[in-house]
C-alpha positions in Angstrom: -14.4 5.2 11.4 -10.7 6.0 11.9 -8.5 2.9 11.2 -6.1 1.9 14.0 -3.6 0.9 11.3 -3.3 0.3 7.6 -1.5 -2.8 6.3 -0.5 -3.2 2.7 -0.4 -6.7 1.1 1.7 -7.6 -1.9 -0.4 -10.3 -3.6 1.4 -12.7 -5.9 0.3 -15.7 -8.0 2.0 -18.9 -6.9 4.6 -19.0 -9.7 6.2 -15.7 -8.7 5.3 -15.6 -4.9 8.8 -16.6 -3.8 10.6 -14.1 -6.2 8.3 -11.2 -5.1 8.5 -12.0 -1.4 12.3 -12.5 -1.4 12.8 -9.2 -3.2 10.7 -7.1 -0.8 12.4 -8.7 2.1 15.7 -7.8 0.7 14.9 -4.1 -0.2 13.1 -3.4 3.1 15.8 -5.2 5.1 13.0 -7.0 7.0 13.0 -10.8 7.3 9.9 -12.8 6.2 8.0 -14.5 8.9 7.0 -18.2 8.8 4.0 -18.6 6.5 0.6 -19.0 8.0 -3.0 -19.4 7.0 -5.1 -22.4 6.0 -2.9 -22.9 2.9 0.2 -21.2 4.2 -0.5 -18.3 1.9 0.4 -15.4 4.2 3.6 -14.0 5.6 4.7 -10.8 7.3 7.8 -8.6 6.6 9.0 -8.1 10.2 10.5 -4.6 10.8 13.4 -4.2 13.2 11.5 -1.6 15.1 7.8 -0.8 15.6 4.8 -2.8 14.3 4.6 -4.6 11.0 2.5 -3.1 8.1 3.8 -4.9 5.0 2.7 -8.5 4.2 2.7 -10.9 1.3 0.0 -13.3 0.1 0.1 -16.2 -2.3 -2.8 -16.1 -4.8 -4.2 -19.0 -6.8 -3.9 -17.0 -10.0 -4.1 -13.6 -11.7 -1.6 -10.8 -11.8 0.5 -9.3 -9.0 -1.5 -6.6 -7.1 -1.7 -4.6 -3.9 -4.6 -4.7 -1.5 -5.1 -3.0 1.9 -6.3 -4.2 5.3 -7.9 -1.5 7.5 -7.6 -2.6 11.1 -10.5 -1.3 13.2 -11.8 -1.6 16.8 -15.3 -2.8 16.0 -15.7 -4.8 12.8 -19.5 -5.0 12.3 -20.1 -1.2 12.7 -17.1 -0.5 10.4 -18.5 -2.8 7.7 -21.9 -1.1 8.0 -20.3 2.3 7.6 -18.2 1.2 4.6 -21.3 -0.1 2.9 -23.2 3.1 3.6 -20.3 5.0 2.0 -20.6 2.9 -1.2 -18.4 -0.2 -0.6 -19.6 -3.6 -1.6 -19.0 -6.8 0.4 -17.2 -9.3 -1.8 -18.0 -12.9 -1.0 -18.3 -14.6 2.4 -16.2 -13.4 5.4 -12.9 -15.3 5.9 -12.3 -15.8 9.7 -12.6 -12.3 11.1 -11.8 -10.7 7.7 -14.5 -8.9 5.7 -13.5 -8.4 2.0 -14.9 -5.3 0.3 -14.6 -3.4 -2.9 -14.5 0.4 -3.1 -16.9 2.3 -5.4 -14.2 2.2 -8.0 -13.5 -1.5 -7.6 -10.4 -1.5 -5.4 -10.4 -4.6 -3.1 -9.7 -4.0 0.6 -10.4 -5.8 3.9 -11.7 -4.7 7.3 -10.2 -6.7 10.1 -10.1 -6.4 13.9 -6.9 -4.7 15.1 -5.0 -2.9 17.8 -2.9 0.3 17.7 0.8 -0.1 16.7 4.0 1.8 16.6 5.4 3.2 13.3 8.7 1.6 12.4 11.8 3.7 11.8 13.3 4.1 8.3 16.0 1.6 7.5 19.6 2.9 7.4 21.8 1.5 4.6 25.6 1.4 4.0 26.7 4.8 3.0 24.3 6.5 5.4 21.0 7.0 3.5 17.6 5.9 4.8 14.4 4.7 3.2 11.1 3.0 3.8 7.7 2.4 2.3 5.4 5.1 3.6 2.7 5.5 1.0 0.0 3.6 -1.0 -0.9 5.3 -4.3 -4.4 4.5 -5.6 -4.4 4.7 -9.4 -7.9 5.8 -10.4 -9.6 6.1 -13.7 -10.8 9.7 -14.3 -14.5 8.8 -14.3 -14.2 7.4 -10.8 -11.8 9.9 -9.2 -14.3 12.1 -7.4 -16.1 9.2 -5.9 -12.9 7.5 -4.7 -11.5 10.6 -3.1 -14.8 11.1 -1.2 -14.9 7.5 -0.2 -11.4 7.2 1.2 -11.6 10.6 3.0 -14.9 9.7 4.6 -13.9 6.1 5.4 -10.7 6.9 7.1 -11.5 10.3 8.6 -8.0 11.4 7.7 -7.1 14.9 6.5 -8.1 15.5 2.9 -6.3 17.4 0.2 -8.0 17.8 -3.2 -5.8 18.1 -6.3 -4.4 21.5 -6.9 -5.1 23.2 -10.3 -3.2 21.4 -12.9 -2.4 18.4 -10.7 -3.6 14.8 -10.8 -2.8 14.1 -7.2 -5.0 14.3 -4.1 -4.4 12.6 -0.8 -5.7 11.7 2.6 -3.1 12.0 5.3 -3.2 10.2 8.8 -1.7 11.2 12.1 2.2 10.9 12.2 2.1 7.7 14.1 0.5 5.8 11.1 3.0 4.0 8.8 1.1 4.6 5.5 -0.6 7.6 3.9 -2.8 7.4 0.9 -2.1 9.3 -2.4 -4.9 9.3 -5.0 -3.7 9.6 -8.6 -6.1 10.5 -11.3 -5.1 8.6 -14.4 -5.2 10.0 -17.9 -7.0 7.0 -19.3 -9.9 4.8 -18.3 -9.4 1.3 -16.9 -11.7 -1.3 -15.5 -11.0 -0.7 -11.8 -8.9 1.2 -9.3 -5.5 -0.4 -8.7 -2.6 0.5 -6.3 1.1 0.6 -6.0 3.6 1.2 -3.1 5.8 4.3 -2.9 9.1 4.7 -1.1 10.5 7.8 0.7 14.3 8.1 0.8 17.0 10.5 1.8 19.1 9.7 -1.4 17.1 8.8 -4.5 20.1 7.9 -6.6 21.5 5.5 -4.1 18.1 4.0 -3.4 17.4 3.3 -7.0 20.7 1.7 -7.5 20.1 -0.5 -4.5 16.8 -1.7 -5.9 18.3 -2.4 -9.3 21.1 -4.4 -7.7 18.4 -6.5 -5.9 16.7 -7.4 -9.1 14.3 -4.5 -9.9 13.8 -3.3 -13.5 13.8 0.5 -14.3 10.6 1.5 -16.1 10.8 5.3 -16.3 12.2 8.3 -14.4 10.2 11.5 -13.8 11.1 14.8 -12.0 9.7 13.7 -8.6 9.6 9.9 -8.8 11.1 6.8 -10.5 9.0 3.9 -11.6 10.4 0.4 -11.1 9.1 -3.1 -11.4 10.1 -5.9 -9.0 11.3 -9.4 -10.3 7.7 -10.7 -10.1 6.3 -7.8 -12.2 4.9 -5.6 -9.4 5.2 -1.9 -10.2 6.2 0.6 -7.5 7.9 4.0 -7.2 10.8 5.6 -5.4 9.9 9.2 -4.7 11.8 12.3 -3.8 10.0 12.6 -0.5 12.4 12.3 2.5 11.5 9.9 5.3 9.1 11.6 7.7 7.6 14.0 5.1 3.9 13.8 4.8 1.7 15.3 2.1 -0.3 18.4 3.0 
């Protein structure tokens, strides 16, 4: 299976849904669509160019989280392949959506889809550009090898194992895809794999200041990335990758 597109969902409990959704609309520069779904729980961040790939969902409870939709041509064979690779179906299908869990417990969905066009980075006053172009899976060390095998085999994308001394591997799609996957091996165990979104930008300092002005909170700065938390408590990173750069 090679996904036609990857869509990232920012999932928020009801009490912080508006704060989280408004923040991501502001920092992407993309308006939020009208809400849809049986309980009006879904909305899309609509890019100015290309096809959307960031959406928000209102949850009944729990903590803010990220999940992924993999859009595929044929749903039933894709579900069968995912199960053969170690995924578990979680609950009953919702409309045309099949909810699954990776071997390490990360929730994702398989949905029917069509090819799309990758949006261009957003240009900001002062001239720098930025956009979300990466989902980082945060993986407990005991589950790392199985998750890297799973996501490489499931997507069919180019695989790169961690280099000696590094905790990062990745699977990289073709350039027309909006999101690549970074797989980070954590130092400590946790119950299940989680995820966060990463930004690429042509000016890290300006981009961090822009997010802080929009309501983000600075968590910690490292040599190659800065960890922030949105007003609803969702962690994410601004990296030193420039828009258009892909991991090898």
